[in-house]
C-alpha positions in Angstrom: -207.0 65.1 184.4 -206.8 66.8 180.6 -203.1 68.9 179.3 -203.8 72.6 178.8 -204.2 73.5 175.4 -203.1 77.0 175.0 -205.9 78.6 172.5 -203.4 81.9 171.8 -202.0 79.3 169.3 -205.4 79.4 167.6 -206.7 83.0 167.9 -204.7 86.2 169.5 -207.3 88.1 170.2 -206.8 92.7 170.1 -210.4 93.9 171.4 -213.2 92.8 172.9 -216.6 94.6 172.9 -218.9 92.9 175.8 -222.4 93.8 176.1 -224.3 92.5 179.0 -227.7 92.1 180.6 -227.6 91.4 183.9 -230.9 90.4 186.0 -230.0 89.8 189.7 -233.7 89.0 190.7 -233.7 85.9 188.5 -230.1 85.1 188.6 -229.3 85.3 185.6 -227.6 87.3 182.4 -227.2 87.4 178.8 -225.0 89.0 176.5 -223.1 89.4 173.0 -219.5 89.3 172.8 -216.9 90.7 169.5 -214.0 89.7 169.9 -210.9 91.2 166.8 -207.7 90.1 166.6 -205.9 87.0 164.2 -206.6 83.4 163.7 -203.2 82.0 163.8 -204.4 78.5 162.5 -207.4 76.8 160.5 -210.3 77.5 163.5 -211.0 79.8 166.0 -210.9 78.2 169.9 -212.7 80.4 172.8 -212.9 78.9 176.0 -216.3 78.8 177.1 -217.7 77.3 180.6 -221.3 76.8 181.9 -222.6 79.9 179.3 -225.3 78.4 176.7 -223.9 79.8 173.2 -227.4 81.4 171.5 -225.5 82.0 168.0 -221.7 82.4 166.4 -220.9 84.4 163.4 -217.6 86.1 161.7 -217.3 89.3 159.6 -217.6 86.6 156.5 -220.2 84.3 157.6 -223.5 84.4 159.3 -223.6 80.6 160.2 -220.0 79.5 160.4 -219.2 75.5 162.1 -219.2 75.2 165.6 -219.6 73.4 168.8 -218.6 73.2 172.2 -216.2 70.7 173.4 -214.3 70.3 176.6 -215.0 74.3 178.0 -214.0 75.1 174.6 -216.1 76.8 171.7 -214.6 75.8 168.2 -215.5 77.8 165.6 -214.5 76.3 161.9 -213.5 79.4 160.3 -210.3 81.6 160.0 -212.1 84.8 161.0 -210.5 87.9 162.4 -213.7 89.2 164.0 -216.4 86.7 166.0 -219.7 87.6 167.6 -221.3 85.5 169.6 -224.6 85.8 171.5 -224.8 83.9 175.0 -226.4 83.7 178.5 -225.7 82.4 181.8 -226.3 81.7 185.5 -225.6 84.2 188.4 -223.9 81.1 191.1 -224.9 82.0 194.3 -222.8 79.7 195.8 -219.4 79.8 193.9 -218.0 82.8 194.1 -215.9 83.1 190.8 -216.8 84.2 187.4 -220.2 86.6 187.3 -221.9 85.5 190.7 -224.6 87.2 193.4 -224.3 88.6 196.7 -226.4 89.5 199.3 -226.2 91.0 202.4 -229.4 92.1 204.8 -230.1 95.4 205.6 -233.3 96.9 207.8 -234.5 93.5 207.9 -234.5 92.8 204.0 -232.3 91.2 201.7 -230.4 93.0 199.2 -228.0 91.6 196.1 -225.5 92.9 194.4 -223.8 91.3 191.9 -219.5 90.9 191.2 -217.1 89.1 189.5 -213.6 87.4 190.3 -212.0 85.9 187.1 -208.7 84.8 188.2 -207.5 82.4 187.8 -209.1 81.3 184.6 -213.1 82.1 185.5 -213.1 85.0 183.0 -215.0 82.4 180.7 -217.8 81.6 182.5 -219.1 85.3 182.0 -218.4 85.4 178.6 -216.4 83.4 175.6 -212.7 84.7 175.8 -209.1 83.6 175.2 -208.9 83.5 179.2 -204.8 83.3 179.0 -202.5 85.6 181.1 -200.6 86.3 177.4 -203.5 86.9 175.8 -203.5 90.3 176.4 -206.6 92.9 174.8 -208.4 95.8 175.4 -212.0 95.9 176.0 -215.1 98.0 175.9 -217.9 97.0 178.2 -221.3 97.8 178.9 -223.8 96.6 181.4 -227.5 96.7 181.1 -229.4 96.2 184.4 -233.0 97.0 185.8 -233.5 96.4 189.4 -233.6 98.2 192.7 -231.2 96.9 194.1 -228.4 98.2 192.0 -228.0 101.6 191.9 -224.4 102.1 190.8 -222.1 99.7 188.6 -218.4 100.2 188.3 -216.0 98.9 186.1 -212.0 99.0 185.5 -212.1 102.3 184.0 -215.0 105.2 184.5 -218.3 104.9 182.9 -221.4 106.6 182.4 -225.3 106.0 182.3 -227.7 106.5 180.5 -230.9 104.7 181.6 -230.2 101.4 182.9 -227.2 100.8 181.4 -223.1 101.6 182.1 -221.2 102.1 179.2 -217.6 102.2 180.0 -214.2 103.4 178.5 -211.8 101.4 177.0 -209.5 99.5 179.3 -205.7 99.7 179.1 -204.0 96.3 177.2 -204.5 93.4 179.8 -205.5 89.7 180.4 -209.3 88.7 181.0 -208.6 87.8 184.2 -208.2 91.5 185.3 -211.6 92.4 183.9 -214.2 93.2 186.7 -217.0 94.9 187.2 -219.2 95.1 190.6 -223.1 96.5 190.8 -225.2 97.5 193.3 -226.2 100.1 196.2 -223.0 101.3 197.7 -221.9 104.0 199.8 -218.4 105.7 199.4 -215.9 107.9 200.0 -213.3 109.1 197.5 -209.8 111.7 197.6 -207.1 111.9 194.8 -203.3 111.8 195.0 -201.6 114.7 194.4 -201.0 113.6 190.8 -204.5 113.6 190.7 -205.3 110.0 190.5 -209.1 110.0 192.1 -209.4 107.1 194.8 -212.8 106.0 195.8 -213.8 103.2 198.3 -217.3 101.5 198.8 -219.5 99.4 200.6 -222.6 98.2 201.0 -225.3 100.4 202.8 -225.5 98.3 205.9 -221.2 99.3 207.1 -221.2 102.0 208.8 -219.2 105.2 206.2 -216.7 105.8 209.0 -215.1 102.6 208.2 -214.2 103.9 205.1 -211.5 106.3 206.0 -208.5 104.2 206.8 -208.8 102.1 203.7 -209.0 105.5 201.8 -206.4 107.3 203.4 -204.0 104.3 202.9 -204.4 103.1 199.3 -204.3 107.2 198.4 -200.8 107.0 200.3 -200.3 103.8 198.6 -200.5 104.7 195.4 -198.2 107.4 195.8 -195.5 105.5 197.2 -195.6 103.1 194.4 -195.3 106.2 191.8 -192.5 107.5 193.2 -190.8 104.2 194.6 -191.3 102.6 190.3 -190.6 105.6 188.8 -193.9 104.6 187.0 -197.0 106.6 186.8 -200.6 104.7 187.7 -202.0 104.0 183.9 -205.5 104.9 185.2 -207.3 107.8 185.8 -208.7 106.1 189.0 -208.6 103.5 191.3 -211.9 101.8 193.1 -211.8 100.0 196.2 -215.0 97.7 196.6 -215.6 95.4 200.4 -217.8 92.8 199.3 -220.2 90.7 201.7 -219.7 87.3 199.6 -215.6 86.6 198.5 -214.1 83.5 198.2 -210.3 85.3 198.4 -208.9 88.0 200.7 -209.1 90.4 198.2 -207.9 90.8 194.1 -206.6 93.2 191.9 -208.7 93.6 189.3 -206.9 97.1 187.6 -208.5 100.1 188.9 -211.3 98.0 190.2 -209.9 96.0 193.6 -212.3 93.9 195.1 -212.3 93.0 199.1 -214.1 90.8 201.8 -215.6 93.1 204.2 -213.1 92.1 206.7 -210.0 92.8 204.8 -210.7 96.3 204.0 -212.8 97.7 206.6 -211.7 99.2 209.8 -211.5 102.5 212.4 -209.5 103.7 214.8 -211.8 101.5 216.8 -210.7 98.2 215.3 -207.8 95.9 217.0 -204.5 96.9 216.0 -204.1 93.7 214.7 -206.9 94.4 212.1 -205.7 97.5 210.7 -202.3 96.4 210.7 -203.9 93.5 208.3 -205.9 95.8 206.8 -203.1 98.0 205.8 -201.2 94.8 204.5 -203.9 93.5 201.9 -204.7 97.3 200.8 -200.6 97.8 199.9 -200.3 94.4 198.5 -203.4 94.8 195.8 -202.1 98.1 194.4 -198.8 97.0 194.7 -200.2 94.1 191.8 -201.4 97.4 189.6 -197.4 97.3 188.7 -196.9 93.9 189.6 -199.2 91.8 187.6 -201.4 94.5 185.6 -199.0 96.6 184.2 -196.6 94.0 183.4 -197.9 90.0 183.8 -196.2 86.8 183.4 -197.0 85.0 181.0 -198.5 82.3 182.3 -199.3 80.4 185.6 -196.1 78.3 186.2 -195.0 82.3 186.7 -197.2 83.3 189.1 -195.0 84.3 191.6 -194.0 87.1 189.6 -197.0 88.8 190.6 -197.4 87.6 194.3 -194.3 87.2 195.7 -193.3 91.3 194.5 -196.5 92.0 195.6 -195.8 90.2 199.5 -192.7 92.4 199.1 -194.1 95.4 198.6 -196.9 95.1 201.1 -194.6 95.4 204.0 -191.9 97.6 202.6 -195.2 100.5 202.7 -197.0 99.1 205.5 -193.4 99.4 207.4 -193.2 103.1 206.2 -196.8 104.5 206.9 -197.0 102.5 210.1 -193.9 101.7 211.5 -195.7 101.8 214.6 -197.1 98.0 213.5 -193.5 96.7 213.3 -194.7 94.3 210.4 -191.6 93.4 209.6 -190.9 91.9 213.3 -194.4 90.0 212.5 -193.4 88.9 209.3 -190.5 87.0 210.6 -192.6 85.5 213.6 -195.4 84.9 212.0 -195.5 83.9 208.0 -191.7 82.8 207.8 -192.3 80.7 210.2 -195.9 79.4 208.2 -193.2 79.2 205.0 -190.7 77.2 206.7 -193.5 74.9 207.7 -194.7 74.1 204.5 -191.5 74.3 202.5 -190.4 71.3 204.7 -192.6 68.6 203.8 -192.0 66.5 201.4 -193.3 66.9 198.0 -194.3 70.5 198.4 -194.6 72.7 195.3 -191.8 74.9 194.1 -192.5 78.6 194.0 -192.3 78.3 190.3 -194.4 75.3 189.5 -195.5 74.1 185.8 -198.9 73.7 185.4 -199.6 70.1 183.6 -203.5 70.5 183.7 -206.4 73.7 183.9 -206.4 71.3 187.4 -203.7 72.7 189.0 -203.7 76.2 188.2 -206.1 77.1 191.2 -203.7 75.5 193.9 -200.9 77.5 192.4 -202.3 79.9 195.0 -200.1 78.5 198.2 -199.6 81.5 200.5 -196.8 79.7 201.8 -195.1 79.3 199.3 -196.1 81.4 196.1 -196.5 84.3 198.3 -194.2 84.0 201.5 -190.9 82.0 200.5 -191.3 84.1 197.4 -191.3 87.5 199.2 -188.6 85.7 201.5 -186.7 85.2 198.3 -186.9 88.7 196.6 -185.8 90.2 200.3 -182.7 87.8 200.2 -181.8 89.2 196.7 -182.8 92.8 197.7 -180.4 92.6 200.6 -177.4 91.0 198.0 -177.5 94.0 195.7 -178.7 96.8 197.8 -181.6 98.3 197.9 -180.9 101.0 195.3 -179.8 98.8 192.7 -183.2 96.5 193.4 -184.8 99.4 193.0 -183.3 100.7 189.6 -183.6 97.3 188.2 -187.7 97.2 188.6 -187.8 100.7 187.1 -186.0 99.1 183.9 -188.5 95.9 184.5 -191.8 98.2 184.2 -190.3 100.4 182.0 -189.3 98.0 179.5 -191.9 95.8 179.2 -195.1 97.4 180.8 -198.7 97.0 178.9 -196.8 93.3 178.3 -196.3 89.3 179.6 -193.0 88.3 180.8 -191.1 85.1 182.1 -188.4 85.1 185.4 -185.4 85.5 182.8 -187.2 89.1 181.7 -186.6 90.3 185.3 -183.2 88.7 186.1 -182.0 90.5 183.1 -183.2 93.2 184.5 -181.6 92.9 187.7 -178.4 91.5 185.9 -177.9 94.6 184.2 -177.7 97.0 187.3 -175.9 95.0 189.9 -173.4 93.3 187.1 -174.0 89.6 188.6 -175.4 86.9 187.1 -178.9 87.0 189.0 -180.1 84.3 186.8 -177.6 81.9 188.1 -178.1 82.6 191.8 -181.9 83.0 191.8 -183.0 79.8 189.6 -182.6 77.2 191.6 -183.8 78.7 194.6 -187.1 79.3 192.7 -187.6 76.2 190.8 -186.5 73.4 193.7 -188.7 73.3 196.6 -187.5 73.2 200.5 -184.6 75.0 201.8 -180.9 73.9 202.6 -179.4 73.5 206.3 -176.4 74.6 207.2 -174.2 72.8 209.8 -171.7 75.0 211.7 -169.1 73.7 213.8 -166.3 74.5 216.0 -163.8 71.8 215.1 -160.8 73.8 216.7 -161.2 76.6 219.0 -160.0 78.7 216.4 -161.9 77.5 213.5 -165.4 77.3 211.8 -166.5 74.6 209.7 -169.8 75.2 207.2 -171.7 72.3 205.8 -174.3 72.5 203.5 -176.8 69.8 203.4 -179.9 68.6 202.2 -183.5 68.9 204.5 -184.2 65.4 204.1 -181.9 62.3 203.8 -183.2 61.5 201.1 -183.2 64.3 198.9 -181.2 65.2 196.2 -177.6 66.8 197.0 -178.1 70.5 197.7 -176.3 72.8 195.3 -178.1 76.3 196.0 -175.8 79.2 196.4 -176.6 80.1 200.1 -176.3 83.9 201.6 -174.6 83.1 204.3 -175.2 86.7 206.2 -173.0 85.9 209.1 -171.5 88.4 211.8 -167.6 87.6 210.8 -166.6 90.0 208.3 -163.9 87.2 206.6 -167.5 85.0 206.0 -168.5 84.9 202.6 -171.2 86.5 201.4 -172.4 83.6 199.9 -171.9 79.6 200.0 -171.3 77.8 197.0 -169.5 74.8 198.2 -170.6 72.0 200.1 -168.1 72.7 203.1 -165.7 75.5 204.1 -163.2 75.7 207.1 -162.7 79.6 208.6 -160.4 80.9 211.3 -163.1 81.7 213.9 -162.6 84.4 216.8 -162.7 83.1 220.3 -164.6 86.4 221.9 -167.6 87.0 219.9 -170.5 84.8 219.1 -170.8 83.3 216.0 -174.2 83.5 213.5 -175.4 82.8 210.4 -178.7 84.2 208.9 -178.4 87.8 210.5 -181.3 89.4 210.2 -183.3 86.3 209.2 -183.6 87.6 205.4 -181.8 83.8 203.9 -184.3 80.8 203.1 -182.2 78.3 205.3 -182.0 76.3 208.5 -178.8 76.9 210.9 -178.1 74.2 212.9 -175.2 74.7 215.1 -173.0 72.6 217.6 -173.2 72.6 221.1 -171.1 75.1 222.0 -172.4 77.5 219.6 -175.8 77.3 220.6 -174.8 77.8 224.3 -173.1 81.4 222.9 -175.9 81.9 221.5 -178.5 81.3 224.0 -176.3 83.0 227.0 -176.6 86.3 224.5 -179.5 85.9 223.8 -181.0 89.4 225.4 -178.0 90.8 223.2 -179.6 89.8 220.2 -182.2 91.6 217.6 -185.6 90.7 217.5 -185.9 89.2 214.5 -182.5 87.3 215.2 -184.3 86.2 218.3 -187.0 85.2 216.6 -185.1 83.2 214.2 -183.1 81.6 216.8 -186.6 80.3 218.4 -187.9 78.9 215.2 -184.3 77.5 214.1 -184.9 75.4 217.7 -188.2 74.4 216.8 -187.7 72.9 212.7 -184.5 71.4 213.9 -186.9 69.5 216.6 -189.6 68.7 213.7 -187.0 67.4 211.4 -185.4 65.2 214.1 -182.0 66.7 213.5 -182.8 67.4 217.3 -185.0 67.2 220.4 -186.8 69.9 222.1 -183.9 70.6 224.8 -183.0 73.6 222.6 -186.2 74.7 222.5 -187.2 74.6 226.0 -184.2 76.1 226.9 -185.1 79.0 224.5 -188.4 79.2 226.1 -187.0 80.3 229.2 -184.5 82.6 227.9 -187.3 84.4 226.3 -189.7 84.3 228.7 -188.9 88.1 229.6 -188.4 89.7 226.4 -191.4 92.4 225.9 -191.5 92.8 222.4 -194.8 91.8 220.9 -193.5 89.5 218.3 -191.4 87.5 220.2 -193.9 87.0 223.3 -196.4 86.1 220.0 -193.3 83.2 219.4 -192.8 82.3 222.5 -197.0 81.4 223.0 -196.9 79.9 219.4 -194.0 77.1 220.3 -195.7 76.6 223.7 -199.2 76.5 222.3 -197.7 73.6 219.9 -196.0 71.8 223.4 -199.6 71.2 224.1 -199.6 68.3 221.4 -197.5 66.6 223.3 -199.5 66.1 226.8 -203.1 64.7 227.2 -206.1 66.3 227.6 -206.6 66.6 231.1 -203.6 64.5 232.6 -200.9 65.6 235.1 -198.3 66.4 232.1 -201.0 69.0 230.5 -201.4 70.3 234.2 -197.5 70.6 234.7 -197.3 72.1 231.2 -199.9 75.0 232.3 -197.7 76.1 234.9 -194.8 76.3 232.9 -196.7 78.5 230.6 -197.7 80.4 233.6 -194.3 81.0 234.8 -193.6 82.5 231.6 -196.3 84.8 231.3 -197.4 86.0 234.4 -194.9 88.4 235.1 -196.1 89.9 231.8 -199.3 90.0 232.5 -198.2 92.0 235.7 -196.3 94.0 233.5 -198.7 95.0 231.0 -202.2 95.0 232.5 -201.9 96.4 236.0 -199.4 99.2 234.2 -201.7 99.8 231.6 -200.2 102.2 228.8 -201.2 103.0 225.2 -198.0 102.0 223.6 -199.2 99.8 220.2 -196.4 97.2 221.2 -198.1 96.5 224.9 -201.3 96.2 222.8 -200.8 93.6 220.6 -199.2 92.0 223.5 -201.9 92.2 226.2 -204.1 89.1 224.2 -201.6 87.0 223.7 -200.7 86.9 226.9 -203.9 87.1 228.4 -204.6 83.9 225.6 -201.6 81.8 227.3 -202.8 82.9 230.8 -206.1 81.5 230.5 -204.6 78.3 228.7 -202.7 78.1 231.9 -206.1 78.3 234.5 -204.5 81.4 236.1 -206.9 82.9 238.2 -206.5 86.0 238.2 -206.1 86.5 234.2 -209.9 84.2 234.1 -211.3 87.0 236.5 -209.9 89.5 234.2 -212.1 87.9 231.4 -214.8 87.4 233.1 -214.9 90.8 234.6 -214.6 92.4 231.7 -217.6 90.4 229.8 -219.6 91.1 232.9 -219.3 94.9 231.8 -220.2 94.3 228.5 -222.5 91.7 229.2 -225.8 93.6 227.7 -223.3 95.2 224.6 -220.1 93.0 224.1 -219.0 95.0 220.9 -217.9 97.3 223.3 -215.0 94.9 224.4 -211.7 96.3 224.0 -211.3 95.0 220.2 -208.0 94.0 221.1 -209.5 91.6 223.9 -212.6 91.2 222.9 -212.2 87.9 220.8 -209.9 86.3 223.7 -212.5 87.1 226.0 -215.2 85.6 224.9 -212.9 82.4 223.6 -212.5 82.1 227.6 -216.1 82.4 228.7 -216.9 80.1 225.8 -214.2 77.5 226.9 -215.2 77.5 230.5 -218.5 77.3 230.0 -220.1 80.2 231.7 -223.9 80.0 231.6 -225.7 81.3 228.6 -222.7 82.6 226.8 -222.3 80.5 223.7 -226.3 80.6 223.5 -225.9 84.7 223.1 -223.0 84.8 220.6 -224.6 81.9 218.3 -227.8 84.5 218.5 -225.8 87.7 218.2 -223.8 86.2 215.0 -227.0 85.3 212.8 -227.7 89.0 213.3 -224.5 91.0 213.6 -223.3 93.0 211.0 -220.4 94.3 212.1 -217.2 92.0 210.2 -214.5 92.4 212.9 -217.3 91.6 215.4 -218.7 88.4 213.8 -214.8 87.0 213.1 -214.6 87.6 217.2 -217.8 85.8 217.7 -216.7 82.9 215.5 -213.2 82.3 217.0 -215.3 82.5 220.4 -217.8 80.0 219.7 -214.7 77.4 218.1 -213.4 77.3 221.3 -216.5 75.1 223.3 -215.7 72.2 224.8 -218.5 70.6 224.6 -219.8 68.6 221.7 -223.1 69.2 221.2 -222.5 73.0 221.0 -219.8 71.8 218.2 -222.7 69.9 216.4 -224.9 73.1 216.2 -221.8 74.8 214.5 -221.1 72.4 212.0 -224.8 72.1 211.2 -225.4 75.4 211.0 -222.0 75.7 209.0 -223.6 74.4 205.5 -226.6 76.5 205.6 -225.9 79.2 204.0 -228.6 81.9 205.3 -226.9 81.4 208.6 -223.7 81.7 207.3 -221.5 82.7 204.3 -220.0 79.9 202.4 -217.0 82.2 202.8 -217.1 82.0 206.6 -217.3 78.0 206.5 -213.8 77.4 207.0 -213.5 79.9 209.9 -215.7 77.3 212.1 -213.7 74.5 210.4 -210.5 75.4 211.1 -211.3 76.4 214.5 -212.9 73.7 215.8 -210.0 71.5 214.0 -207.6 73.4 215.9 -209.3 73.1 219.1 -208.7 69.5 220.4 -211.5 69.0 222.6 -213.6 69.1 218.9 -211.2 67.5 216.6 -212.8 64.2 216.1 -215.9 65.9 215.8 -215.1 68.5 213.3 -212.9 65.6 211.2 -216.0 63.6 210.8 -218.1 66.6 209.2 -215.0 67.0 207.0 -215.7 64.1 205.7 -219.5 63.5 205.8 -220.0 66.5 204.2 -217.5 66.6 201.4 -219.9 66.6 198.5 -220.9 69.5 200.0 -217.7 71.3 199.8 -216.9 70.3 196.4 -220.3 71.4 195.1 -219.9 75.0 197.1 -215.5 75.3 197.0 -214.6 73.2 194.3 -212.2 74.8 191.5 -212.0 77.8 194.2 -208.5 78.2 195.3 -209.4 78.1 198.5 -210.8 74.5 197.9 -207.9 72.8 199.2 -207.6 74.4 202.4 -210.0 72.0 204.0 -207.4 69.2 202.8 -204.7 71.1 204.6 -206.3 71.9 208.1 -206.8 68.2 207.9 -203.0 67.9 207.5 -202.5 69.9 210.0 -204.3 69.5 213.2 -204.5 65.5 212.8 -202.3 64.0 215.1 -203.3 60.5 216.4 -202.3 56.7 214.5 -206.1 56.3 214.0 -206.6 59.5 212.3 -203.7 59.1 209.9 -205.2 55.5 208.6 -208.9 57.9 208.6 -207.4 60.4 206.8 -205.4 58.0 204.0 -209.1 55.8 203.8 -211.0 58.8 202.8 -208.5 60.8 200.6 -208.2 57.1 198.7 -211.7 57.9 197.6 -211.6 61.2 196.3 -210.7 61.8 192.9 -209.6 65.7 192.9 -206.5 65.8 190.4 -206.3 69.5 191.8 -205.9 68.1 195.9 -203.2 65.3 194.7 -200.4 67.3 195.5 -202.4 69.0 198.8 -203.3 65.7 200.0 -199.8 63.8 199.5 -198.7 66.9 201.7 -201.6 66.4 204.5 -199.9 62.6 204.7 -196.6 63.9 205.2 -197.7 67.0 207.9 -199.7 63.9 210.1 -196.6 61.6 209.7 -193.5 64.2 210.8 -196.1 65.3 213.5 -196.6 61.9 214.9 -192.8 60.8 214.7 -192.1 64.0 216.2 -194.5 63.3 219.5 -193.4 60.0 219.9 -189.7 61.2 220.2 -189.9 64.4 222.2 -193.0 63.1 224.8 -191.1 61.6 227.3 -188.5 64.6 227.1 -191.2 67.2 227.3 -192.4 64.9 230.4 -188.9 64.8 231.8 -188.3 68.5 231.3 -191.8 69.0 233.6 -190.8 66.9 236.4 -187.7 68.3 236.7 -188.6 71.6 236.7 -192.0 72.4 238.2 
């Protein structure tokens, strides 16, 4: 594992003039870059990866000595202007650097090209100082002569002269934010109130009606952020492009945001969850135009300065634009659960993580930690200092540091100046230490409450982080800075910590306090109900409690009508299936318990059908759980709905389609699997394609699973970006898990070839760690990954091992408890 050398220590670029000639049909490109700046030492070093260097010259030497070493172009000259000619290949597998996209239209294969330079892939397109702090301006010229490319877009507006597009000079920015795409597109445009032109693009294979929702969301987001931050969007236009091949969900390139098609395209016929997800993605990427683009972290260890804040803003803005989605409830029920799960694993990274090797950069993009936990910490800070002061501090931060780079202390100084608090002292340990504390709450006398701060694991260091208690009692301090405090406690009201769920910790109540909360469960807020349900799960997972509390709360929550709580109950009951053997009497009893929780909901929500968004989001959750429970009425509902639309399944209600199709496949309805597989291979509708994928991976037939796995490496059948959907679906399926796990091991070389170095590379390790659940599978996991030499995966491999070990312990502790519960109750 090589140590990172900062090339900014050798040469500080100020401006790039980049000329590219791109030939999509031949999958190749050539170019020339002239970079001006200041040489710091006795040589110039530029990043260059997978490029053929044809010539190098400086402003005073037409043939300086140069060489390539470890992805660096080393020039033995103290020049301030360097010109390099080069050539390279457009990748048609790895979706980073400059790569090729393909799509089908009217029976023909069409091409387009796109870039993905984050985190350190600009060097695969042109020699440069590919580091966040090496900000410079860019002049870009792109020549392409191809019938598949009628439009070329980049960060700034451009003009076309014959087959060359010339773009206006960019603002000062990092190399990872430079972007360009070229192809044939359909588009729609609008302007913000201040006149910024906002454009949305997709390939002609997609209906133009799918662009309106994205356009409206983008325009309103820009307007919101300009008002909220008090800083105008600094570019003349903002393009949003849906790409058929894209590894990440989206990328915030300044002025040219790129998306997966499924992350941008939606209309009023799309499922509510799809529209919500699209809105969240768009608002996240547009937040980056300020957080990350206007002000950029100095190095990747402060990636959270970009991602944690963009994640916070995505929910603030989506909640403002679409309050009917109740995104804050969904964040607590889904995102926070994901973050708490991963953050409780021994060895997990911190929000701010030191990077010691180039191999580690891509692994920093941990959605559970850098994005979600980071967002939760920012919510915690925002609540502590108040919304208005938080907003004022951000305005001060942007004004002072625009077009430059920052570290954490720059943000803390802005927050401290406004709030008059020592924010660095408060927040530093939360960002640099992994995991979270546990606060135990005990009544030691009738009117005395004792709170203790404990570490997450018995072998963890002493817990010293200041904990915001957010208690419902007025006399409890805002921050717990001691290891233990004892307080007077009233006897006539419940005692609850972390009201509102913004504190990143668990509360372990004694039996008396927990009983009080359970009895008044119906009086709690939605988020507090979710918080209590999740705490019961994690305390059992950590071995501090068994699942009895969780089972009691599930029984209480079965009558709740809020979709986020229904979803939480569904997720927790799905997890209980790990405690029973397939097709056993215990599984039949568990299904009966689940049916009891959801049957009343089915009667209420399906027979009294409404257009209420809450019920619309709850409906597929309830139907899915009752199909699991083998409820005859729910199964008949799926059969009838499928039969009504068997000639055109796209007409099935998009909110229910995935559940209905999955039920038909899982129940082995004749011909359904083959029909769906053939449709998947031809359909262009991205939402329908994902629904079909979800259904196909619900199969219990191992020959059908083999068919999917065999097809998953054939890129003409399944796009590489979609391979993971199939693998994760089959890994989550208990009937096909062993088959999918075998596929991962036997096809690891293919995974490395296609995804190695990609920020999603470690997903295949994560999915194994998340689902493998037997002693034999643990041995297989350890033996397999022991032979994988991939430094970038070392942390993820260790976390996967710890995840499986913890799961096995949880199963062995709680299996008999669930069995006794089911016998007594049913």
